[in-house]
Each structure stands twice: as structure tokens, then as C-alpha cells.
N, C-alpha and C positions, 0 to 999 in steps of 0.2 A: 504494501501500501504505500504512496507516495505522500511522502509527512509536511513537503513544502506548502502543499495552496491554507492550510489551517495558520499561516503565518501572515496571510494579507489579511484586510481587511473591511471585507465589503458590508454598506448601507442596506439594511433590507428592514424597512420598513412597509405598514403595507403596501403604500402609495409608490414607493418605490417597485415592490412585486411586482403587483401589478402589474407595472411602468414595464417588466422587465419581460416578466408576461407575455406581453402586446405586443415587445419587438419580437421574440422569439415567435410569434402568429405574423409578423408580418414576414419573417424571415422564412416560413414554412417548416416551422421547429414545432410543431400540432403536441406533441408528445413532452416536451419539458415544458410548453407553455401550459400545457396538464398540470402537471406535477408542481410549476409553481405555484399556481394558483390551488392547490390542494393542500400548499405550504403556508395558506395565508391563515386561519384560523390560529394556527400555531404561534407565529408570530406578533397575530394580537395578542394572546395571551401570555407572549414575553412581553411586550409593551407595558402589559397590567402588573406585571408580576415584577418587571426589571426598572422601569421606566418610569412610571406613572408615581411612582413613589419619592423620585428623586427632588420634584420642584411643590408636591402635593403638601395641604396642608390638614391637620398642621403637622410640622415636624420638629424630630426630636436632632440634635445636634447639630453637628455644622455641615456646609455646603461640599466641604470637600470629605469628609466623614461619611456623609451620607454615598456620595461618588466611588469613593475605596470600595465600601463596601459593596455596593448594586453593582458596580462593575466586575467583580471578582465571583457576585453571585451568578452573573449573566455567561462570565466562562463555560459550561458548561454545554450550554444551549446555541451559545453560538459554536464551539466545535461541532456540536449535532450537525445544524444549521452549514457551517459551511462544506460539512462532508457529506453530506445527501445534494449540496451545491454543485457540487463539483466534478460529482460521481454521473452527474447527468448529461454533462456534456464530453465529447468524447478526448478532449484536450482541455488542464486550465485557462491555455488563449482564446479561448472560446466564451467562454462565461466571462473573464478580466472585459474581451470587445464586447460583447453585450452589455457588461455592467458599465463599462465608460461613457460608450455610450448614451445610455440610459442618465447615468449621471449629469453628463454635461447638458443633457436635452433638461432634464431637471432641474439643471443652474439657474437660467432668466427667472423663468415664475417663484420659483423659491425665493429670488435673492428681491424681487422687488418686495413679496413679504418679507423679508427682512429689511427692508426701508421703514414698510408701516409701522412694523414694531417696535424701529430704534437697535436692531440687532447685528448692527456691526457687517454689512452683507459685502463691503469691501477685506476683510477678515476671511468670512469662511467661504469665497469667492477663491479666496488662496490658498487654502489650505487645502480646497475639495483639488484645484493644479497639479497642487505641491505633493497630495497624495500622489496624484496620478503622475505625476515622474519620476518620484519613486520609485512605483512600481514597474513602469517603462523598463525604467534601469537595471531594477530587478533582474527583469527578461530578459535585456539584453545582455548583463552577467552571468546570467545562467544558462543563455545558450539552450532556452526552451528545455531543460532537464529538469529532474524533480532529484530528490535524497534519497533513498528505499531503505525500508529500516534498516535492511540488514546489512547498511552499508555505515550505521551510523556508530562512531566514537566516543564516548563517555561525555568529553569535553561538544564534542556536536551536537547531540543531546540534549546537554547544559545551557547549549547558547541556545537553540531552538524552541527550550520551553523559556526562556527569555524572552524569546522573537515574538512568539505563543500569546505571551502575559504584555507585550507592549502593543503588541494589533487588537487583542482585546481592547484593551485600556481608549486606544484610539477607538476602535469601531464603536464602542460605550457611547465616552463624547459626541463625535460624531453625527449618529446615530442619533443622541438625545438632542441635536442642533435639528436635525432636519423635524424629529417630532415636534419642538417647538411650532416651527416652521408653517409644519402638515396643520398644526392646530388639534392635533391626536395626544400631548400629555397638558400638565396647566401652562399655562404661559408665568416665567419667568419675572419678578423684578428685578429692579434694576442691578441691586447687588450680585443676585444671581445670575443675571444675563450677563454679567463680567466676570463673575467666577465658571462660567459653566463655556463661557468664550475660551479665559484663560487654560485651563482645562482642558480645552480640546487642543491648542496653539502647543500648551509642554508636550504633552501627546503623540503631537505629530512628530516634533522631535525625538521624542524618546523611540518610536514607531523607526522613524528614518538610523537613530545611532545603533540600536539590536539591528536594526537587517546587515546596517557596516561591516560588525561583528558578526555576523553572521555568513557574509559575503560580500569577501575583501575584491574590489574591483573595480577599476576607472570610471563606469562609466554609471557607478554608483558616487561614487566620491564625488562625482563634475554636478549630480542632479542635488547631492543633499549641501552643495557650495551654492548653487544657484537659486535657491529657495527664494520665492518671494515672504512667507511669511513674517521670518524672521523680524520682519521692515518694518512691518505693522504695529504700532503700539495701541492696545486698548485702554480709553477709559468709561466713565460714567460721564454724560452729560444729558443733565435737563429729564433726570430718569430715563437714559437711553442709552446705547450704544456706542462712541464716536470714532471714527479712529484717531488714534492722539500723534503728536507732535514724533516723526521718530527717531528715536533714540539713537545716538551713535555708533553704526556702523559697526561691528564684529564686538561690542560690546554685551549685547545681550546673547549671543550663543556664538563664544570664540569658538569652540573647538565645531563649527560650519566652515570654519576658512576663511571669511568676508574681510577682505582690507577697508580698513578703515578709514581711508581716506579716498574711497570710492566717491561719495559722495558727494564734495568739498566742493566742485565747480557749482554742484544746482543749489547748493546750499548758498553760495556768495551771490550767484543772479537771487536769489528770491532775497535776500539779505539787500543787494541795489533796486528790485522793483518793489516800491511802498505802496505803488498805485494800483495794482494789479486789480484791483475790487472795481477800479472807473473803465473800466476796458472786460474783465472777465467773470464778473461778481456772478454765484452760482453753476460757475461749468469747472469741470477736472480739465486740469492744462498738465501736459507731461511736456518736463525737463530733458534732453540730453547734451551735456554736459554744462554749455553757456546757451543756448540756443533752446524754445519754445519751438515743439515738433506740433502739436498738436491739442485739441479742445474743442472740449463739447460738453453740453447737460449731463448727458451719460457717460455715466463711466468704460463699460463695457465699449464703446463706441469710440473713447478718446484713445483708449488701450490697444484695441483695432487697428486705430490709424498709424499709430506709433510701430507697433510689431511687426506690421505691412511696409514699411522703413526698416525693418532687419533691425529693431532694439530688443532685444530678449528676454530683458527686462528693466518696464519702463518705470521711469520717476513719476509717480501722480499725483495732483492733489488740490483739495479744491479749494477752491476762491469764493467766501461766505461773501453773502453781500456786505456792504458796511459797517450794519448794525446788530452783525450777528459776530457768534466767537468764532474764531478760523479754527479748523482743525485738518489734520494731513495725512494719507497714506501715501505709501506704497506699495 
């Protein structure tokens, strides 16, 4: 039995499971679609058991205490789901390609909900993109192979278990975010929003680091050094979450190998242009070194313009109207 798939962190909510089944039907895979639909009652029960208590009232203990307990409670159910999911597809690449398509298709409508709920859409979308980037790098590094049970040493098994724990924790965090946006678990208060997104952000880093210990490869190291998520600092503002001012690059997660001086030109450009609200109020702008390369009221459109120009990791900020407080996202 292949062991590697248990380390992947697919988000399976009732909504994403239905979307995955729809995709299978569209690609003429009726047996897989039927199997996924039959899993729906099981997934709905998991939501009630492992996710609703995270944000329900009354609550006991701290958010992170509940998060730790419930993410551990989630492990056996997630292992069962992963095993069943990967067994119904011909190869693990099949399910990952379907899953990636579904995640990206769902991202835009979910981000509209995130904006309405003040849930930090820029951070959530960056986390999803970074997760996909890490998993792509994993399969490039593995060359489509899996580790078999009879090939495992004690050291390999220990790393695999650590990887599984990290993947489960990230899966639990991102699934919780999706369930909030799908309105299937209670909407969090402002402090819990911040705590949930912080947990998701940290879990992504831990997932990537556990994977790098499991699979040492240049493609994975490169992916981890090129993540968007480390550059988005979250803060509570007006009972919601906004991307905060960017911390000095390299301080947030120095182990990811980020260059501390990488954004000095962009920050200097911002310091020189004090009248941005007069020209770009209410818009996202993209800077590359000392040049403004894109602007739009829609974050994704501004980012798309920049990436079409060959900019792999755009420096993106929101310019508020003069009467509003500023916030920034990268």
C-alpha cells in the first residue's frame, strides 16, 4: 500500500466534495462521482463532530487549545477519507489534478464571501496558491513515485508520521476556513478570525517544512522560498481581518530563505509617493522595483496583469481612500 498520499492535505467539505463529484461527472467518471457523493453523509458528520465545536458557543478554554484537541480528533477520520479517496482514482495524480481544479474554481466565489465577512481574502487565496505550489513541487521531486510500506526505515517512518501530523493540522485549519466561508460552522468573532487565520498560516509553514524533511529536493526548496503567505501579516481592524503592513522580509520565517533586502526598492517608492490616494484611492496597485506595473479595483485582476508581465511574486498593496486607514498585502 502506498503511504505517501496520507501526507497530502485535501480540503473535503460537503461543498468541495460535491464540486469534486461534479467534475468527475463532467470528465466521464461516473463511478468516482457516485463514490464521492456516497461519502457526503460521512463528511457532514465529521463537520459536526470535529469542526462545529471549534467556534460554537459556549466554549471552553482558549481557541488554540480547542484547535489542538479537535485537529487531533480529526486525524483518524482524515486518514480514512484520504485512503478511500486515493483508492478510487487510477493514480494519485488523477485525484490531485481534479482537486486542484476544484479548489481554484471555488476560490473566486469564496473570496467574495471572505470580503463580505472580513476574513482576509488576500491571505486565504495566498495560502491556497502556496499549498498547490508545494504539492506540485512534491510530485516533481518524487517523479510520480510513492514510498511503499516494505521500503520504510524507522527514520523514514518517523518523518512520514511527522508529515502526516503536519498535513492533518493544515488540512484541519484550511477546512475550518472553508467551512466558515461556506457558512456551515459558526462565523467567528474578530479575535477568533485572527486566531484561525494565524493557525492556518503557521500550519502551512509546518506542512512545508515537514515535507522538506521527508523529501529533500531542489524543486521543493525553491517552492518553499517562493511562497506568498509569509509576506502577509494579519491584523484585526474594525471587527474584521485586513492584510497588515508587511513585516521585514526574512524576519517572519527566516528558514524559508527569503532575501531581507528584496523589497527595499518598492518600500522606498511608497515612501516617496505620499499622494497615492489622489490617483489610486480604492484600488490595488502592483509595484516591481521602482515602477507601478498594474492597478485595478479587483485584487485578482491587478495580480493577473502583473503575472502576465512575467512577475512571479507581485508586490501588491491596497490604496485606501483618504478618509480610511491604510493596509497592505503582498
